[in-house]
C-alpha positions in Angstrom: 0.3 0.2 -0.3 3.1 2.3 0.6 5.0 1.6 -2.4 1.5 2.5 -4.2 0.9 5.7 -2.6 4.5 6.6 -2.9 4.7 6.1 -6.5 1.4 8.3 -6.9 2.8 11.1 -5.0 5.9 10.4 -7.5 3.6 10.6 -10.8 2.0 13.5 -9.4 5.8 15.5 -8.7 6.5 14.6 -12.4 3.7 15.7 -14.2 3.8 18.9 -12.0 7.3 19.9 -13.0 6.2 18.6 -16.8 3.5 20.9 -16.5 5.5 23.7 -15.2 8.1 23.1 -17.2 5.3 22.7 -20.4 4.0 26.4 -19.5 7.9 28.2 -18.9 8.6 26.7 -22.0 5.8 27.7 -24.2 5.8 30.8 -22.6 9.5 31.5 -24.1 8.5 29.8 -27.3 5.7 31.9 -28.6 7.2 34.9 -28.6 10.4 33.4 -30.6 8.0 31.8 -32.7 7.0 35.1 -33.6 10.5 36.5 -34.0 11.3 34.1 -36.2 8.8 34.5 -38.6 9.1 38.0 -38.7 12.2 38.3 -39.3 12.0 35.9 -42.2 9.7 38.2 -44.0 11.7 41.2 -43.8 13.7 39.9 -47.5 10.6 38.1 -49.0 8.6 41.5 -48.3 11.6 43.4 -49.9 11.2 40.6 -52.8 7.5 41.3 -53.1 7.8 44.7 -53.6 10.6 44.7 -55.5 8.8 41.9 -58.1 6.3 44.8 -59.5 9.0 46.5 -61.4 9.9 43.9 -63.8 11.0 40.8 -64.4 14.7 41.0 -64.5 14.3 43.2 -60.9 12.6 39.9 -59.8 15.0 37.1 -60.9 18.1 39.4 -59.4 17.2 39.8 -56.4 15.4 36.6 -55.5 19.3 35.2 -56.6 21.2 37.9 -54.5 18.5 37.0 -51.6 19.5 33.3 -52.3 22.7 33.7 -52.1 23.4 36.7 -49.5 21.3 34.2 -47.2 23.7 31.4 -48.2 26.7 32.9 -47.7 26.2 36.0 -45.1 22.8 36.1 -42.9 22.6 32.4 -42.5 25.9 31.7 -41.3 25.8 34.9 -39.0 22.9 33.8 -37.6 23.9 30.5 -37.2 27.5 31.5 -35.4 25.1 33.8 -32.7 24.0 30.3 -31.9 27.1 29.8 -29.6 25.8 32.2 -27.4 23.4 29.8 -26.6 25.8 27.8 -24.9 27.8 30.3 -23.5 25.4 32.9 -21.8 22.5 30.5 -21.5 24.6 28.6 -18.9 26.5 31.7 -17.6 22.8 32.9 -17.1 22.0 30.2 -15.0 25.1 29.8 -13.0 24.5 33.1 -11.9 27.5 34.6 -13.7 25.7 37.7 -15.3 28.8 40.2 -16.1 30.1 36.8 -18.5 26.5 37.6 -20.8 27.7 40.8 -21.4 31.7 39.8 -22.1 30.7 36.8 -24.2 28.6 39.3 -26.0 30.8 41.6 -26.9 33.2 38.6 -28.0 30.3 37.3 -30.6 29.8 41.1 -31.8 33.7 40.8 -32.1 34.0 37.7 -33.8 31.3 38.1 -35.9 32.4 41.5 -37.5 36.0 40.1 -38.3 34.2 37.6 -40.8 32.5 40.5 -42.4 35.0 41.7 -44.9 35.8 38.2 -46.5 32.2 37.8 -47.2 32.0 41.2 -48.5 34.2 40.4 -51.1 32.7 37.5 -52.2 29.1 39.7 -52.8 31.4 41.9 -54.7 32.6 39.8 -56.9 29.2 37.7 -57.0 28.1 38.7 -61.0 31.8 37.0 -61.8 30.8 33.9 -60.0 27.4 33.4 -61.2 28.7 33.8 -64.8 30.8 31.1 -64.5 27.9 29.0 -63.3 26.3 30.3 -66.4 24.0 32.9 -65.2 22.7 36.0 -67.7 24.9 38.1 -67.5 22.4 40.9 -66.9 21.1 39.3 -64.5 24.4 38.4 -62.6 25.1 42.4 -62.5 22.0 43.0 -61.1 22.4 40.3 -58.5 25.8 42.0 -57.5 24.5 45.4 -57.7 21.7 44.8 -55.4 24.2 42.4 -53.1 26.9 45.1 -52.6 24.3 47.6 -51.6 23.5 44.6 -48.9 26.7 45.1 -46.9 25.4 47.5 -44.4 22.9 45.4 -43.3 25.6 42.7 -43.0 27.7 44.7 -40.7 24.1 45.6 -38.7 23.3 41.9 -38.7 26.9 41.1 -37.0 25.5 43.5 -34.1 22.0 42.4 -34.1 22.3 38.7 -34.0 24.2 38.4 -30.6 22.3 40.8 -28.9 19.0 39.1 -29.7 20.7 36.0 -28.1 22.1 38.0 -25.2 18.1 38.8 -24.8 17.0 35.4 -25.9 19.2 33.6 -23.1 17.8 35.5 -19.9 14.2 34.7 -21.3 13.3 38.6 -22.6 11.7 37.8 -25.7 8.8 39.8 -25.5 11.2 43.3 -26.4 12.7 41.2 -29.3 9.0 40.9 -30.5 7.5 44.3 -29.7 11.2 45.3 -32.1 10.7 43.0 -34.9 6.9 44.1 -35.3 7.5 47.6 -35.2 10.5 47.0 -37.5 8.5 45.2 -40.2 6.3 48.2 -40.3 8.9 50.7 -41.2 10.7 48.5 -43.4 7.5 48.4 -45.3 7.0 51.9 -45.5 10.6 52.1 -46.0 11.1 49.8 -48.9 8.1 51.1 -50.9 9.5 55.1 -50.5 12.5 54.1 -51.5 12.2 51.8 -54.6 8.6 53.7 -55.8 8.8 56.8 -54.5 11.9 58.2 -54.6 13.0 55.8 -57.4 15.3 53.9 -56.3 14.1 50.2 -57.9 16.2 47.3 -56.4 18.7 49.9 -54.8 16.1 50.6 -52.4 14.9 47.9 -51.3 18.6 47.0 -50.3 19.2 50.1 -48.3 15.4 49.6 -46.8 16.9 46.4 -45.4 20.0 48.2 -44.5 18.0 50.8 -42.6 15.3 48.4 -40.9 18.3 46.3 -39.2 20.5 49.0 -38.2 17.0 50.3 -36.1 16.5 47.1 -34.8 19.8 47.1 -33.1 19.1 51.0 -32.1 16.1 50.3 -30.4 17.2 46.8 -28.5 20.4 48.5 -27.7 18.7 51.3 -26.1 16.6 48.8 -24.6 19.7 46.6 -23.3 21.1 50.2 -21.7 18.6 51.5 -19.8 16.2 48.6 -18.9 16.4 47.4 -15.1 16.1 43.8 -16.5 19.2 43.6 -18.1 20.9 45.6 -14.8 22.8 42.6 -14.1 23.8 41.5 -17.0 25.6 44.7 -18.5 29.4 44.8 -18.4 31.5 47.4 -19.4 33.6 46.1 -22.5 37.1 44.7 -21.4 40.3 43.2 -22.7 38.4 39.9 -21.5 35.9 40.3 -24.9 39.1 39.7 -27.0 40.4 36.9 -25.0 37.1 35.2 -25.0 36.5 35.2 -29.2 38.3 32.1 -29.3 36.2 30.1 -27.1 33.5 31.9 -29.3 34.4 30.7 -32.7 34.6 27.6 -30.7 31.2 27.0 -30.2 29.9 29.5 -33.2 31.5 27.9 -35.8 29.9 24.6 -35.7 26.8 25.7 -35.1 26.7 28.3 -37.9 27.6 24.5 -39.9 24.6 23.0 -38.3 22.5 25.5 -39.9 24.2 25.7 -42.8 25.1 22.7 -43.9 21.3 21.7 -44.4 20.3 25.3 -46.1 23.7 24.6 -48.8 22.6 21.2 -49.9 19.0 22.5 -50.5 20.4 25.1 -52.9 22.9 22.6 -54.6 19.1 20.1 -55.3 17.8 23.7 -56.4 20.2 24.5 -59.1 20.0 19.9 -60.2 16.7 20.5 -60.2 17.1 22.5 -63.3 18.5 19.9 -65.3 15.4 17.7 -65.3 13.3 16.8 -68.0 10.6 20.2 -68.0 13.2 22.3 -65.8 10.6 25.2 -65.6 8.0 22.8 -64.0 10.2 21.0 -62.2 12.1 24.1 -60.6 9.4 25.7 -60.0 7.7 23.1 -57.8 10.4 22.1 -56.3 11.4 25.7 -55.1 7.3 26.3 -53.7 8.3 22.7 -51.9 11.3 24.6 -50.8 9.4 27.9 -50.0 6.6 26.1 -48.0 9.6 24.0 -46.0 11.2 27.2 -44.9 8.4 29.7 -43.7 7.2 26.6 -41.7 10.7 25.6 -40.3 10.7 29.2 -38.7 8.1 27.8 -36.1 9.9 25.0 -35.0 13.2 27.0 -34.9 11.5 29.6 -32.4 10.4 26.3 -30.2 14.3 25.0 -30.8 15.4 28.5 -29.4 13.1 28.3 -26.3 14.5 24.7 -25.5 18.3 25.6 -26.0 17.6 28.8 -23.7 16.0 26.3 -20.7 18.1 23.4 -21.6 21.8 25.9 -20.8 19.8 27.4 -18.0 19.0 24.8 -15.9 22.7 23.3 -16.6 24.3 26.3 -15.9 22.1 26.6 -12.5 23.3 22.8 -11.5 19.7 21.4 -12.6 20.6 17.7 -14.4 16.9 16.6 -13.7 14.8 19.8 -15.1 17.5 20.0 -18.1 15.9 16.4 -18.9 12.6 17.4 -18.3 12.8 20.5 -20.6 13.8 17.4 -23.4 10.5 15.7 -22.8 8.8 18.8 -22.9 10.1 20.4 -26.1 9.9 17.0 -28.3 6.3 17.0 -27.2 5.5 20.4 -28.0 7.8 19.4 -31.7 5.3 16.3 -32.0 2.1 18.3 -32.0 3.1 21.1 -33.9 4.6 18.7 -36.2 1.2 17.1 -36.7 -1.0 19.7 -36.9 1.4 21.5 -39.8 1.5 18.4 -41.6 -1.9 18.1 -41.5 -2.9 21.1 -42.4 -0.6 21.5 -45.3 -1.8 17.8 -46.6 -5.5 18.4 -46.6 -4.8 21.6 -48.6 -2.6 20.2 -51.3 -5.2 20.5 -53.9 -5.1 24.2 -53.9 -2.2 25.3 -51.7 0.0 25.7 -54.8 -2.6 28.7 -55.9 -0.7 31.0 -53.4 2.2 30.5 -55.6 1.5 30.3 -59.6 -1.8 30.2 -61.5 -0.3 27.3 -63.7 -2.8 24.5 -63.3 -0.1 21.8 -64.0 2.3 23.3 -60.6 -0.5 23.3 -58.6 -1.5 19.7 -59.7 2.4 18.7 -59.4 2.7 20.2 -56.0 -0.2 18.4 -54.9 1.7 15.0 -55.5 4.8 15.8 -53.6 3.1 17.0 -51.2 2.7 13.7 -49.0 6.6 13.8 -49.5 6.7 17.3 -48.0 4.4 16.5 -45.4 7.1 14.0 -43.9 9.6 16.7 -44.7 7.7 18.9 -42.3 7.7 16.7 -39.9 11.4 15.6 -39.6 12.3 19.5 -39.7 10.0 19.7 -36.2 12.4 17.3 -34.5 15.3 18.7 -36.0 14.6 22.0 -34.7 14.4 20.7 -31.4 16.7 18.4 -30.8 19.7 21.1 -32.4 18.0 23.3 -30.2 18.9 21.1 -27.2 22.6 20.7 -28.7 23.1 24.4 -28.7 22.1 24.6 -25.4 24.3 21.5 -24.0 27.1 22.9 -26.1 27.9 20.1 -28.5 27.5 22.0 -31.7 30.4 19.9 -33.2 28.8 16.9 -33.1 25.5 18.1 -34.6 27.8 19.2 -37.5 29.1 16.1 -38.3 25.7 14.4 -38.2 24.5 16.9 -41.0 27.0 16.6 -43.0 26.8 12.7 -42.9 23.1 12.8 -43.4 23.1 15.3 -46.2 26.0 15.2 -48.1 26.6 11.3 -47.8 22.9 10.0 -47.3 20.6 12.9 -49.0 22.4 14.4 -52.1 23.5 10.8 -53.3 19.9 9.4 -52.5 18.2 12.3 -54.1 20.5 12.1 -56.9 19.7 8.2 -57.7 15.9 8.6 -56.8 15.5 12.1 -59.3 17.8 11.1 -62.1 18.5 6.8 -62.2 15.2 5.7 -61.0 13.4 8.7 -62.8 11.2 10.1 -59.8 12.3 14.1 -60.5 10.9 15.9 -58.5 9.3 13.3 -56.2 13.2 11.8 -56.0 14.6 14.7 -55.0 12.2 15.5 -52.1 12.5 12.1 -50.8 16.3 12.5 -50.5 15.8 15.4 -48.2 13.2 13.3 -46.2 16.3 10.2 -46.4 18.6 13.2 -45.1 16.5 14.6 -42.5 15.6 10.9 -41.5 19.1 10.2 -40.7 19.8 13.6 -39.0 17.0 13.3 -36.6 17.5 9.7 -35.9 21.3 10.2 -35.1 20.4 13.8 -33.2 18.0 11.6 -31.0 20.2 8.8 -30.0 23.2 11.7 -29.2 20.4 13.3 -27.0 19.2 9.8 -25.7 22.8 9.0 -24.2 23.5 12.2 -22.8 24.7 12.1 -18.9 22.9 15.0 -17.6 25.0 15.1 -14.5 28.1 14.8 -16.5 27.0 18.0 -18.8 26.2 20.2 -15.4 29.8 19.5 -15.0 30.8 20.7 -17.9 28.9 23.7 -18.1 30.4 24.8 -14.3 33.6 24.2 -15.6 32.9 26.1 -19.4 31.5 29.1 -17.6 34.4 29.3 -14.4 36.8 29.5 -17.1 38.5 26.0 -16.2 38.0 24.1 -19.0 40.1 22.1 -21.2 39.3 22.1 -25.3 37.5 18.8 -25.1 35.1 20.3 -22.4 34.5 23.3 -24.1 33.1 21.8 -27.4 31.1 19.9 -25.6 32.3 16.3 -26.7 
């Protein structure tokens, strides 16, 4: 009888902890989802506004947006993920001043890599022409990319600022700021493009202005808000000393994001050599757009999971960190089921949001079931990647992505698409195969985590008593 009562009390305690963690994670995730979606809409808004100029402007801006995202903005965002480990664990450990120091280190580190990226953008037209792109489109794409350079430097400051706030669960200021910036960007972009008649150059300038305005708003909040009083830190030499530590987490964190993104872009190019390339590329691109838009939602959940895991590890609470994983996976499963179900039942007409061509809409409907599976995998991958960043084992995650998409996903896509003649269906099945391997390996690593050991590593890392092995989280 006593054993039964003890089991019931333990269940009540566990259930209570689960519900409380569900509340904390959901309250953190909801604003982060909003921030993620709104940030994604900024470059899309520029492309929509420019698209009304002429087909040349739309094509060049679309190519430039894709390439600048791949080579610059996504890499910046990924590298800033290193702060999810450092700042998140420092906050949990009560080492509040180190959040400011680590953030300065991240800003310095990102600014250092801006010049090489700028050089790549300046030479973009030559690179595009070498790949067979139309010279006129290549020139216009380079022009747009060059005018995006101010936004790149702004991003080098903005991304660390957002992680600084995220790891303290200060997500509402980011959400309000991002909403304001989106309204400003729409107005500024339209004004510069059509009223001042700067064309696509105006769209790039508007994006730069929006980025720096966001930096100013968040910077003022950090400087004057009482909520950041404990974590504000004066700039010191320690910021430079911590650059190496930041790179050890930032670079593999960027690889986790970019490796999959790059593989998708490779397949977009490959789809252009399939039979009937106009139809195949259109359908593949639309599917990729749907997948990317959806990913902004679980990415917000992943950011919340990363913050909660890193905070609890820093605070020395392995059991609570483990509970965060359980809650986050449940949220991912729920979100994935809802998103996939909605897309599946809308498959017959979702294509009309992107094209009026009946053949495109019907072809997209045939691959939607495969796309639904891909969305399902993406939700779990976003959560598991967030947990990886919270623990500090981004390096393992990068190796997993390299294996999953370049040794499994891409080869399977090419074989099914060309050898098995499944065309776009084969390419998407390759993506699903890579995502399945990625999620499976990330799940195995997560299940094998020794949470007590992770707490010890977090303590050593934050108190500067770690070896390189500890800092890599291996």
